VEXDREN-2710 file (C-alpha; in Angstrom, 1 decimal):
% VEXDREN-2710
k/r/px/py/pz
1/MET/44.9/-260.0/-23.4
2/SER/42.9/-258.7/-26.4
3/THR/39.9/-256.5/-26.0
4/LYS/36.9/-258.4/-26.1
5/SER/33.4/-258.1/-24.5
6/LEU/33.4/-257.7/-20.7
7/HIS/30.1/-259.2/-20.1
8/THR/28.5/-262.6/-21.2
9/PHE/24.9/-261.0/-21.5
10/HIS/23.4/-258.3/-23.8
11/ILE/20.2/-256.4/-23.6
12/PRO/18.0/-257.1/-26.7
13/VAL/15.9/-254.7/-28.3
14/MET/12.6/-254.1/-26.5
15/GLY/9.6/-252.4/-28.2
16/LEU/10.4/-248.7/-29.6
17/ALA/11.1/-247.0/-26.5
18/TYR/12.1/-249.4/-24.0
19/THR/15.7/-249.6/-25.3
20/ILE/15.7/-246.4/-27.2
21/ASP/18.6/-244.7/-24.9
22/SER/19.8/-248.1/-23.2
23/PRO/23.3/-247.5/-24.5
24/ILE/23.6/-243.9/-22.9
25/ARG/22.6/-245.7/-19.5
26/VAL/24.8/-248.8/-19.6
27/ALA/27.2/-248.8/-22.5
28/LYS/30.1/-247.2/-20.3
29/TYR/30.0/-250.4/-18.1
30/GLY/30.8/-252.6/-21.3
31/ILE/27.3/-253.7/-21.7
32/SER/25.9/-254.0/-25.2
33/SER/22.1/-253.1/-25.9
34/VAL/20.2/-252.7/-29.1
35/ILE/18.1/-249.6/-30.3
36/SER/15.1/-250.0/-32.5
37/VAL/15.5/-247.7/-35.5
38/MET/11.9/-248.0/-36.6
39/ASP/10.4/-244.8/-35.0
40/ASP/12.4/-241.8/-36.6
41/GLU/9.7/-239.5/-34.8
42/LEU/10.7/-240.8/-31.3
43/MET/14.3/-240.6/-32.2
44/GLU/14.1/-237.0/-33.3
45/LYS/12.5/-236.0/-29.8
46/MET/15.3/-238.2/-28.1
47/ASN/17.8/-236.2/-30.1
48/GLN/16.6/-233.0/-29.0
49/PHE/16.2/-234.1/-25.3
50/TYR/19.6/-235.7/-24.9
51/SER/21.3/-232.9/-26.9
52/LEU/20.1/-230.4/-24.3
53/GLN/21.0/-232.8/-21.5
54/PHE/24.7/-233.2/-22.6
55/GLY/25.3/-229.7/-24.1
56/PHE/25.4/-230.8/-27.7
57/PRO/24.2/-228.6/-30.4
58/TYR/20.6/-229.5/-31.9
59/GLN/19.4/-229.0/-35.3
60/GLU/15.8/-230.1/-36.0
61/ILE/15.2/-232.3/-38.9
62/THR/11.6/-231.9/-40.2
63/LYS/9.5/-234.0/-42.3
64/LYS/9.8/-231.6/-45.2
65/MET/13.4/-232.3/-45.6
66/GLU/14.5/-234.7/-48.2
67/ASP/15.2/-238.3/-46.8
68/PHE/14.3/-237.1/-43.2
69/ARG/13.8/-240.5/-41.7
70/CYS/17.4/-241.5/-42.6
71/LYS/18.8/-238.2/-41.4
72/ARG/17.1/-238.4/-38.2
73/ILE/18.2/-241.8/-37.5
74/THR/21.8/-240.9/-38.3
75/SER/21.7/-237.9/-36.3
76/TYR/20.4/-239.7/-33.2
77/LEU/22.7/-242.5/-33.6
78/ASN/25.7/-240.0/-34.0
79/LEU/24.6/-238.3/-30.9
80/VAL/24.2/-241.5/-28.7
81/ASP/27.9/-242.4/-30.1
82/LYS/29.3/-239.3/-28.9
83/ILE/27.3/-239.4/-25.5
84/VAL/28.6/-242.8/-24.8
85/LYS/32.3/-242.1/-25.7
86/GLN/32.2/-239.2/-23.3
87/LYS/30.5/-241.0/-20.4
88/PHE/33.2/-243.8/-21.1
89/SER/36.1/-241.4/-20.8
90/GLN/34.7/-240.0/-17.8
91/TRP/34.2/-243.6/-16.3
92/LYS/37.6/-244.5/-17.1
93/GLU/39.0/-241.5/-15.3
94/GLU/36.8/-242.3/-12.2
95/LEU/38.2/-245.8/-12.1
96/SER/41.9/-244.8/-12.3
97/GLU/41.2/-242.3/-9.3
98/SER/39.1/-244.4/-7.2
99/LYS/39.7/-247.6/-5.5
100/LYS/36.2/-247.9/-4.4
101/ALA/34.8/-247.2/-8.3
102/VAL/37.2/-250.4/-9.1
103/GLU/35.8/-252.5/-6.2
104/ASN/32.1/-251.7/-7.1
105/TYR/33.0/-252.3/-10.9
106/ILE/34.5/-255.8/-10.0
107/GLU/31.4/-256.9/-8.5
108/MET/29.6/-256.2/-11.7
109/LEU/31.8/-258.3/-13.9
110/PRO/31.6/-262.3/-14.1
111/SER/33.4/-264.1/-11.9
112/SER/35.2/-266.0/-14.8
113/SER/36.5/-262.7/-16.4
114/GLU/40.2/-262.3/-16.7
115/ILE/39.7/-258.5/-16.5
116/ARG/38.0/-258.9/-13.2
117/ARG/40.9/-260.7/-11.8
118/GLU/43.4/-258.2/-13.2
119/PHE/41.5/-255.6/-11.6
120/GLN/41.6/-257.3/-8.4
121/LYS/45.4/-257.4/-8.6
122/PHE/45.5/-253.8/-9.2
123/ILE/43.4/-253.3/-5.9
124/GLN/46.1/-254.9/-3.9
125/GLU/49.0/-252.8/-5.4
126/THR/50.5/-249.6/-3.8
127/PRO/50.5/-247.1/-5.2
128/PHE/47.1/-247.8/-6.6
129/LYS/47.6/-245.8/-10.0
130/GLN/50.7/-247.6/-11.1
131/ASN/50.1/-249.2/-14.5
132/LEU/46.3/-249.1/-14.0
133/ILE/45.6/-246.2/-16.4
134/ASN/47.4/-248.2/-19.2
135/PHE/45.5/-251.5/-18.2
136/ILE/42.1/-249.5/-18.6
137/ASP/42.9/-247.8/-21.7
138/GLN/44.0/-251.1/-23.2
139/GLN/41.3/-253.6/-22.1
140/LEU/38.1/-251.7/-21.4
141/LYS/35.7/-250.6/-24.0
142/PRO/32.1/-249.6/-24.1
143/GLY/29.3/-252.0/-24.8
144/ASP/28.2/-252.0/-28.5
145/ILE/25.5/-249.6/-29.7
146/ASP/23.6/-252.1/-31.9
147/VAL/20.4/-251.2/-33.8
148/ASN/17.4/-253.4/-34.7
149/ILE/15.5/-253.5/-38.2
150/MET/12.3/-255.5/-38.3
151/THR/12.8/-256.5/-42.0
152/LYS/9.1/-256.8/-42.7
153/VAL/8.2/-253.5/-41.7
154/ASP/9.4/-251.9/-44.9
155/LYS/6.5/-249.8/-45.8
156/GLU/6.6/-248.1/-49.3
157/ASN/6.5/-244.3/-49.3
158/PHE/4.9/-241.8/-51.7
159/ASP/5.4/-238.0/-52.8
160/LYS/2.0/-236.7/-53.7
161/ASN/0.5/-240.1/-54.4
162/GLN/3.6/-241.1/-56.3
163/PRO/5.6/-244.0/-55.1
164/LEU/9.4/-243.2/-54.1
165/ASP/12.1/-245.6/-55.1
166/SER/12.5/-248.5/-52.8
167/ILE/15.5/-247.0/-51.2
168/TYR/13.0/-244.6/-49.4
169/ASN/11.1/-247.8/-47.9
170/ASP/11.1/-247.6/-44.1
171/ALA/13.5/-250.3/-43.4
172/HIS/15.7/-249.3/-46.3
173/ALA/16.0/-245.9/-45.0
174/ALA/16.6/-247.2/-41.4
175/LEU/19.5/-249.1/-42.9
176/ARG/20.9/-246.3/-44.6
177/GLY/20.7/-244.2/-41.4
178/PHE/22.8/-246.6/-39.6
179/ALA/25.2/-247.0/-42.4
180/GLN/25.9/-243.5/-42.5
181/SER/26.3/-243.0/-38.9
182/THR/29.6/-242.9/-37.0
183/LEU/28.9/-246.2/-35.1
184/ASN/31.2/-249.1/-35.2
185/SER/28.7/-251.9/-34.3
186/SER/25.9/-254.1/-35.6
187/VAL/22.5/-254.2/-37.2
188/VAL/20.2/-256.8/-35.9
189/LEU/17.9/-258.1/-38.6
190/SER/14.7/-259.8/-37.2
191/ALA/11.5/-261.2/-38.5
192/GLY/12.8/-263.1/-41.4
193/MET/14.4/-262.5/-44.8
194/ASN/13.8/-259.5/-46.9
195/PRO/15.6/-260.2/-50.1
196/ARG/15.3/-256.5/-51.6
197/LEU/16.5/-255.1/-48.2
198/PHE/19.4/-257.7/-47.8
199/SER/20.5/-256.9/-51.4
200/TYR/20.6/-253.0/-50.3
201/PHE/23.4/-254.0/-48.0
202/GLU/25.8/-254.2/-50.9
203/THR/25.7/-250.6/-51.6
204/PHE/27.4/-249.8/-48.2
205/ASP/31.3/-250.4/-48.0
206/ASP/31.3/-250.5/-44.0
207/PHE/29.7/-254.0/-44.4
208/TYR/32.6/-255.5/-46.2
209/PRO/35.9/-256.6/-44.6
210/ASN/38.7/-254.1/-44.9
211/ALA/42.4/-254.9/-45.4
212/ASN/42.6/-255.7/-41.7
213/ASN/40.0/-258.3/-42.1
214/GLU/37.8/-255.9/-39.9
215/LEU/34.1/-255.0/-40.3
216/PRO/33.3/-251.5/-39.6
217/LYS/29.7/-252.5/-39.4
218/ARG/28.4/-255.9/-38.9
219/ILE/25.3/-257.8/-39.4
220/ILE/23.4/-260.1/-36.9
221/LEU/20.7/-262.3/-37.9
222/LYS/17.9/-263.1/-35.3
223/VAL/16.9/-266.6/-36.4
224/SER/14.7/-269.3/-35.0
225/ASP/16.6/-272.5/-36.2
226/TYR/19.6/-273.6/-38.1
227/ARG/17.9/-274.0/-41.5
228/SER/16.9/-270.4/-41.3
229/ALA/20.4/-269.4/-40.5
230/MET/21.7/-271.3/-43.4
231/ILE/19.5/-269.7/-46.0
232/GLN/19.7/-266.2/-44.8
233/GLY/23.5/-266.4/-44.1
234/SER/24.1/-268.0/-47.6
235/PHE/22.1/-265.4/-49.2
236/LEU/24.0/-262.6/-47.7
237/ALA/27.4/-264.4/-48.4
238/LYS/26.7/-264.6/-52.0
239/LYS/26.6/-260.9/-52.1
240/GLY/30.0/-260.7/-50.4
241/LEU/28.4/-260.1/-46.8
242/TRP/29.3/-261.8/-43.6
243/VAL/27.1/-262.5/-40.8
244/SER/29.1/-261.9/-37.5
245/GLU/26.5/-263.4/-35.2
246/TYR/23.5/-265.7/-35.5
247/ARG/21.1/-264.7/-32.5
248/ILE/18.8/-267.4/-31.6
249/GLU/15.5/-266.5/-30.0
250/SER/12.9/-268.8/-28.4
251/GLY/9.9/-268.8/-30.9
252/LEU/7.2/-268.5/-28.0
253/ASN/9.0/-267.7/-24.7
254/CYS/10.1/-264.3/-25.4
255/GLY/8.8/-260.5/-25.6
256/GLY/6.9/-258.9/-28.1
257/HIS/6.1/-260.7/-31.6
258/ALA/6.5/-264.4/-31.3
259/PHE/7.3/-266.3/-34.3
260/ALA/6.6/-270.0/-33.2
261/THR/8.7/-272.7/-35.0
262/GLU/7.4/-275.9/-36.4
263/GLY/7.6/-277.5/-32.9
264/TYR/11.3/-277.3/-32.8
265/LEU/12.3/-276.5/-29.3
266/LEU/15.3/-274.1/-28.0
267/GLY/17.6/-276.8/-26.5
268/PRO/17.7/-279.0/-29.8
269/ILE/18.0/-276.0/-31.9
270/LEU/20.9/-274.8/-29.9
271/GLU/22.4/-278.4/-30.1
272/GLU/22.2/-278.4/-34.0
273/PHE/24.0/-274.9/-34.1
274/LYS/26.7/-276.3/-31.8
275/GLU/27.3/-279.5/-33.9
276/LYS/27.1/-277.6/-37.4
277/ARG/28.9/-274.2/-36.4
278/GLU/32.0/-274.9/-38.3
279/GLU/30.1/-276.1/-41.1
280/LEU/28.0/-272.9/-41.3
281/GLN/31.3/-270.8/-40.9
282/LYS/33.0/-272.8/-43.7
283/ALA/30.0/-272.7/-46.2
284/THR/29.1/-269.1/-45.8
285/HIS/33.1/-268.1/-46.0
286/GLU/33.3/-269.9/-49.3
287/LEU/30.5/-268.1/-50.8
288/MET/31.5/-264.9/-49.6
289/CYS/34.9/-265.1/-50.9
290/LYS/33.5/-266.1/-54.4
291/ALA/31.5/-263.0/-54.4
292/LEU/34.3/-260.5/-53.0
293/LEU/36.6/-261.9/-55.8
294/GLN/33.9/-261.0/-58.4
295/LYS/33.5/-257.4/-56.7
296/GLU/37.3/-257.1/-56.8
297/ARG/37.2/-256.4/-52.9
298/HIS/39.7/-257.6/-50.1
299/LEU/39.6/-261.4/-49.5
300/PRO/40.0/-262.7/-45.9
301/GLU/42.4/-265.7/-45.9
302/SER/40.3/-267.4/-43.2
303/PRO/36.7/-267.2/-42.1
304/LEU/35.8/-264.0/-40.1
305/PRO/34.6/-264.5/-36.4
306/LEU/31.1/-265.9/-36.0
307/ASN/29.3/-265.7/-32.7
308/ILE/26.4/-267.8/-31.8
309/THR/24.0/-266.3/-29.1
310/ALA/20.7/-267.1/-27.6
311/GLN/17.7/-265.2/-25.9
312/GLY/14.2/-266.0/-24.5
313/GLY/13.1/-266.8/-21.1
314/VAL/16.4/-267.1/-19.3
315/GLY/16.0/-266.0/-15.6
316/THR/18.7/-267.5/-13.3
317/ALA/22.5/-267.6/-13.0
318/GLU/22.4/-271.1/-13.5
319/GLU/20.4/-271.1/-16.8
320/HIS/22.7/-268.4/-18.1
321/ALA/26.0/-270.3/-17.3
322/PHE/24.4/-273.5/-18.5
323/LEU/23.7/-272.1/-22.0
324/LEU/27.1/-270.4/-22.2
325/ASP/28.9/-273.6/-21.3
326/ARG/26.8/-276.5/-23.0
327/TYR/26.3/-274.8/-26.3
328/GLN/29.5/-272.5/-26.4
329/LEU/27.5/-269.3/-26.8
330/SER/29.3/-266.0/-26.8
331/SER/26.5/-264.2/-25.0
332/VAL/23.0/-264.7/-23.6
333/GLY/20.3/-262.1/-24.0
334/TRP/18.4/-260.8/-21.0
335/GLY/15.4/-258.5/-22.1
336/THR/12.3/-258.6/-19.9
337/PRO/14.0/-258.7/-16.6
338/PHE/15.7/-255.4/-17.4
339/LEU/12.4/-253.6/-17.8
340/LEU/12.5/-253.4/-14.0
341/VAL/15.8/-252.0/-14.0
342/PRO/15.5/-247.9/-14.3
343/GLU/19.2/-247.6/-14.9
344/ALA/18.9/-249.6/-18.0
345/THR/15.7/-249.2/-19.8
346/SER/13.2/-246.5/-20.3
347/VAL/9.8/-247.3/-18.9
348/ASP/7.3/-244.9/-17.1
349/LYS/6.6/-245.5/-13.5
350/LYS/2.8/-246.8/-13.8
351/THR/3.9/-249.3/-16.4
352/ARG/6.9/-250.6/-14.2
353/GLU/4.3/-251.0/-11.3
354/LEU/2.0/-253.2/-13.6
355/LEU/5.1/-255.2/-14.5
356/GLN/6.1/-255.7/-10.9
357/ASN/2.7/-257.0/-10.0
358/ALA/2.1/-259.3/-13.0
359/LYS/1.5/-262.9/-12.7
360/GLU/1.6/-265.8/-14.8
361/ASP/-2.0/-265.5/-15.8
362/ASP/-1.6/-261.7/-16.6
363/LEU/1.1/-262.4/-19.4
364/TYR/-0.3/-263.7/-22.5
365/LEU/0.2/-264.2/-26.3
366/SER/-2.2/-261.7/-27.7
367/ALA/-3.6/-260.8/-31.3
368/LEU/-2.9/-257.3/-30.6
369/SER/-0.3/-256.7/-33.5
370/PRO/-1.4/-255.2/-36.7
371/LEU/1.0/-257.4/-38.5
372/GLY/-1.1/-260.6/-37.6
373/ILE/1.7/-262.0/-35.6
374/PRO/1.1/-263.3/-32.1
375/PHE/2.3/-260.6/-29.7
376/ASN/3.4/-261.3/-26.0
377/THR/1.9/-258.8/-23.6
378/VAL/0.4/-258.0/-20.2
379/LYS/-3.2/-257.5/-19.2
380/GLY/-4.2/-254.0/-17.6
381/MET/-2.1/-251.8/-20.0
382/SER/-3.3/-248.2/-20.4
383/ASN/-3.7/-248.8/-24.1
384/ASP/-6.4/-251.3/-23.3
385/LEU/-8.5/-248.8/-21.7
386/TYR/-8.3/-246.1/-24.3
387/ARG/-8.9/-248.7/-27.1
388/THR/-11.9/-250.1/-25.2
389/GLN/-13.5/-246.7/-24.7
390/ARG/-13.1/-245.9/-28.3
391/ILE/-15.0/-249.0/-29.2
392/LEU/-17.7/-248.3/-26.7
393/LYS/-18.2/-244.9/-28.4
394/GLU/-18.3/-246.6/-31.7
395/LYS/-15.0/-245.1/-32.8
396/ALA/-12.8/-248.2/-32.9
397/GLY/-9.2/-248.1/-34.2
398/SER/-6.6/-245.5/-34.2
399/SER/-6.1/-242.1/-35.9
400/CYS/-2.8/-243.8/-37.2
401/PRO/-0.4/-240.8/-37.3
402/ARG/2.8/-242.5/-37.9
403/LYS/1.6/-245.1/-40.5
404/TYR/4.8/-247.4/-39.8
405/LEU/2.6/-250.5/-40.1
406/ALA/0.3/-249.4/-42.9
407/LEU/1.1/-252.5/-44.8
408/ASN/-2.2/-253.7/-45.8
409/LYS/-3.3/-252.9/-49.5
410/GLU/-6.8/-254.4/-49.5
411/TYR/-8.3/-250.9/-50.0
412/THR/-5.5/-248.6/-51.2
413/ASN/-2.3/-248.9/-52.8
414/GLN/-0.6/-246.9/-50.3
415/GLY/-1.6/-249.1/-47.5
416/LEU/-3.7/-249.0/-44.3
417/CYS/-2.7/-250.2/-40.9
418/THR/-5.2/-252.8/-39.4
419/ALA/-5.2/-251.0/-36.3
420/SER/-6.3/-247.7/-37.9
421/ARG/-9.8/-246.3/-37.8
422/LYS/-10.0/-246.1/-41.4
423/PHE/-9.4/-249.7/-42.0
424/GLN/-11.4/-250.9/-39.1
425/ASP/-14.5/-248.9/-40.3
426/LYS/-14.7/-250.5/-43.6
427/LYS/-14.2/-253.8/-42.0
428/ILE/-16.9/-253.2/-39.6
429/MET/-19.2/-251.8/-42.5
430/GLU/-18.6/-255.2/-44.3
431/LEU/-19.2/-257.2/-41.2
432/GLU/-22.4/-255.5/-40.5
433/ALA/-23.7/-256.2/-44.0
434/GLN/-23.1/-259.9/-43.2
435/LYS/-24.8/-259.8/-39.8
436/PRO/-28.0/-261.6/-40.9
437/GLN/-26.2/-264.7/-41.9
438/LEU/-24.2/-264.9/-38.8
439/THR/-24.9/-266.1/-35.4
440/ASP/-24.5/-263.5/-32.5
441/ALA/-21.5/-265.4/-31.1
442/HIS/-19.9/-265.5/-34.6
443/PHE/-20.5/-261.9/-35.2
444/GLU/-19.0/-260.9/-31.8
445/GLU/-15.9/-263.0/-32.5
446/ARG/-15.3/-261.5/-35.9
447/TYR/-16.1/-258.1/-34.6
448/ARG/-13.2/-258.5/-31.8
449/ALA/-10.7/-259.8/-34.1
450/ILE/-11.1/-256.5/-36.1
451/THR/-11.1/-254.2/-33.1
452/GLU/-8.5/-255.8/-31.0
453/LYS/-5.6/-254.6/-32.9
454/ALA/-3.6/-251.9/-31.0
455/CYS/-1.7/-248.9/-32.3
456/LEU/1.9/-250.1/-31.8
457/CYS/3.7/-247.2/-33.2
458/ILE/2.4/-244.9/-30.6
459/GLY/1.8/-247.4/-27.8
460/LEU/5.4/-248.8/-27.9
461/ALA/6.9/-245.4/-27.8
462/ASN/5.1/-243.3/-25.1
463/ALA/6.6/-244.9/-22.3
464/SER/9.9/-242.8/-22.9
465/LEU/8.2/-239.6/-23.4
466/LEU/6.3/-240.3/-20.1
467/GLU/9.4/-241.0/-18.4
468/HIS/11.4/-238.0/-19.7
469/GLU/8.3/-235.8/-19.1
470/LEU/8.1/-235.0/-22.8
471/PRO/4.7/-233.9/-24.4
472/ILE/2.6/-236.5/-26.0
473/LYS/0.4/-235.0/-28.8
474/GLY/-2.6/-236.3/-30.8
475/GLU/-5.2/-238.9/-29.8
476/ALA/-4.5/-240.7/-26.6
477/GLN/-3.1/-244.3/-27.1
478/GLY/-1.7/-245.0/-23.6
479/ILE/1.1/-247.8/-23.1
480/VAL/1.5/-251.0/-24.9
481/ILE/4.3/-253.0/-23.4
482/CYS/5.6/-256.3/-24.5
483/PRO/7.2/-258.5/-21.9
484/GLY/7.8/-261.9/-22.2
485/PRO/6.2/-264.7/-19.9
486/ASN/9.4/-264.5/-17.8
487/MET/8.0/-261.2/-16.3
488/ALA/6.0/-263.3/-13.8
489/TYR/8.9/-264.2/-11.7
490/PHE/10.5/-260.7/-11.3
491/ASP/8.5/-258.7/-8.8
492/LYS/10.6/-255.8/-7.8
493/GLU/12.5/-252.9/-9.1
494/VAL/16.2/-253.3/-8.8
495/SER/19.6/-251.5/-9.3
496/LEU/21.7/-252.2/-12.5
497/LYS/24.2/-253.9/-10.1
498/THR/21.8/-256.2/-8.4
499/MET/20.5/-257.5/-11.7
500/ILE/24.0/-258.2/-12.9
501/GLN/24.8/-260.0/-9.8
502/HIS/21.5/-262.0/-10.3
503/ILE/22.7/-262.8/-13.9
504/TYR/26.2/-264.1/-12.7
505/SER/25.7/-265.6/-9.2
506/ARG/23.0/-267.8/-7.9
507/GLU/23.9/-266.5/-4.4
508/HIS/22.5/-263.1/-5.4
509/SER/19.2/-264.4/-6.9
510/ILE/16.4/-261.9/-6.9
511/ILE/13.6/-264.5/-7.7
512/ASP/11.6/-265.5/-4.7
513/ALA/8.6/-267.5/-6.3
514/PRO/8.7/-270.8/-7.6
515/ARG/9.7/-270.8/-11.3
516/PRO/9.8/-273.4/-14.1
517/HIS/13.0/-274.1/-15.9
518/PHE/13.1/-272.0/-19.0
519/PHE/13.2/-275.2/-21.3
520/ILE/10.2/-276.5/-19.6
521/LYS/8.4/-273.2/-19.8
522/GLU/9.0/-272.9/-23.5
523/LEU/7.7/-276.6/-23.8
524/ARG/4.3/-275.8/-21.9
525/MET/3.9/-272.8/-24.4
526/TYR/4.3/-275.0/-27.3
527/ARG/2.2/-277.7/-26.0
528/ASP/-0.7/-275.1/-25.5
529/HIS/0.0/-273.9/-29.3
530/PHE/-0.4/-277.2/-30.4
531/LEU/-3.6/-278.0/-28.6
532/GLY/-5.0/-274.6/-29.8
533/GLU/-4.1/-275.6/-33.5
534/LYS/-5.6/-279.0/-32.9
535/THR/-8.9/-277.4/-31.8
536/GLU/-8.8/-275.1/-34.9
537/LEU/-8.3/-278.1/-37.1
538/LEU/-11.2/-279.9/-35.6
539/ARG/-13.5/-277.2/-36.2
540/ASP/-12.3/-276.5/-40.0
541/PHE/-10.5/-279.6/-41.0
542/ASN/-7.9/-279.3/-43.8
543/ALA/-5.6/-282.2/-44.9
544/MET/-2.5/-279.9/-45.4
545/LYS/-2.9/-278.5/-41.8
546/GLU/-3.4/-281.9/-40.5
547/LYS/0.1/-283.0/-42.1
548/LYS/1.6/-279.8/-40.7
549/LEU/0.2/-280.5/-37.3
550/LEU/1.5/-284.0/-37.0
551/LYS/4.9/-282.8/-38.1
552/PHE/4.8/-280.2/-35.3
553/LYS/3.7/-282.9/-32.8
554/GLN/6.5/-285.1/-33.8
555/ASN/9.2/-282.3/-33.5
556/LEU/8.0/-281.5/-30.0
557/LEU/8.2/-285.3/-29.1
558/ASP/11.7/-285.3/-30.5
559/GLY/12.4/-282.3/-28.3
560/ILE/11.0/-284.1/-25.3
561/ARG/13.3/-286.9/-25.7
562/TYR/16.3/-284.7/-26.1
563/TYR/15.4/-283.0/-22.8
564/GLN/14.9/-286.2/-21.0
565/GLU/18.3/-287.5/-22.0
566/LEU/19.8/-284.0/-21.0
567/PHE/18.4/-283.9/-17.7
568/ALA/19.1/-287.6/-16.8
569/ALA/22.6/-287.1/-17.8
570/ASP/23.2/-283.7/-16.1
571/ASN/24.9/-283.9/-12.6
572/PHE/26.2/-280.2/-12.6
573/TYR/23.4/-278.0/-13.5
574/PHE/19.7/-278.0/-12.4
575/THR/20.4/-280.7/-9.7
576/ARG/17.4/-279.1/-7.9
577/GLU/14.9/-278.9/-10.9
578/LYS/16.1/-282.4/-12.3
579/ASP/13.3/-284.6/-11.0
580/GLN/10.5/-282.3/-11.3
581/ALA/11.6/-281.7/-14.8
582/LEU/11.7/-285.1/-15.9
583/ILE/8.0/-285.8/-14.4
584/GLU/6.7/-282.9/-16.3
585/LEU/8.5/-284.0/-19.6
586/ASN/6.9/-287.3/-19.2
587/SER/3.5/-285.9/-18.4
588/ILE/3.6/-283.6/-21.5
589/ARG/4.7/-286.5/-23.6
590/LEU/1.8/-288.7/-22.5
591/GLU/-0.5/-285.7/-23.1
592/LEU/0.8/-285.4/-26.7
593/ASP/0.8/-289.2/-27.4
594/GLN/-2.9/-289.1/-26.6
595/GLY/-3.5/-286.4/-28.9
END
């Protein structure tokens, strides 16, 4: 057997804080997770906290140091790497000494796992330790410590009003921080293509295949459809860079920022990837080899490994197994449910309680994000309270201490965040000047659109500081959390083992309430999105928007037809949901036809 992933799920990035230390918590079990490297301030605090926890020396990296953002990220990632290796070594020793530890570990592995079956053999052997140590050393490995960079969050930085070189932009510095770390893992690129950032990858040797056809550091692209994958993958391949994984995420049925497709649904998207996978691999391999030849670098004779994974709204063992089987995926992302697993994610107690009690109507697609991108969240967050209090005191907006999202250059070349007080004061002043020409309702609508933006830089980071009882300085922002709609069906805090058993076995389900099939849930969200866009079109007609909306509708109808054929033909998965799914698919089709 060759060493490969022990698990068929991964934990995607969540917010800034929620997976900031997930590898420290779960990597020893072979579970891969993703750290956001956007907030170097938070990473510096975590660096200090975990250095003290595990007895490693800590040297503060202040903002006065040159390239401090990059250095902070590298330092924290190196620390996480050391801690994970230490915990993994201790875990292997525990397994070799304790039959009970092995039995518990077996229960956390998928039933289809070859390693699980081998472990079961060792349990029955006497003496227990014979050959076990060699097996553990050869077959077990920690989960990957991957990082996420949101490509659009690439703010230009300045020194005394003078713009710095683009390599000091936020996303560029984050990439450099990862590239210079000791990690052998992947960077997940989300939010679309940033040509300048993508080109910056060329400067780091670790992203090129070595003489053994290995990539010391790998690239994962989070994409919404096949066309996007081909465009971005080809762009990178032309620079001699290989995309090791295409991570497909539902456009709406996900946590955090939601990037709606043009009506393309997850099932048909995955089907296209399955059908064209070899085409994608072959085309990008040829492009990469041409570039590597020009660069006089090592040329792999055959295409490098390419993984396809998916995430967004998956909530049952049956859905998990279906995705792996039907679309030949390497892994399925489980994000939102892990917010209720203290062993895996960093969330403060009050926010976990809020999530446990959240129902379908509490989870919504908001306009909170300063990026202007729809943002999945939950009602009742402490950030809502603080933001409302400031609005009532006529002090709308945040003090904006971090400025990671200061990307709007309407008023200044250095950029402002649309959630900042400075930006909102200017916008409110402009709105007040227009008040005589507006109805009260129109004025209130525009005022709310200005002031509803939340400080995500602080709100998405505070939970980890609260959980670890670390001081929070500056203006109170409370917590912003970004669960997907799937949160409504998970209502209790559970152990890591319980959640893993839920993922792998329908006999261990922790969902009690009725729950729609995840394909149907996403379709409902796209139906609502379509109806909202249609209402907007009727209010402000535009021929180009109408054409786009008609295309959106046709894509939805094509997706419904695909699902009708899928459910009608399936006699193994979803036998309980089949009849209800077909009824609802027909109902939504009729609703769209009438529109």
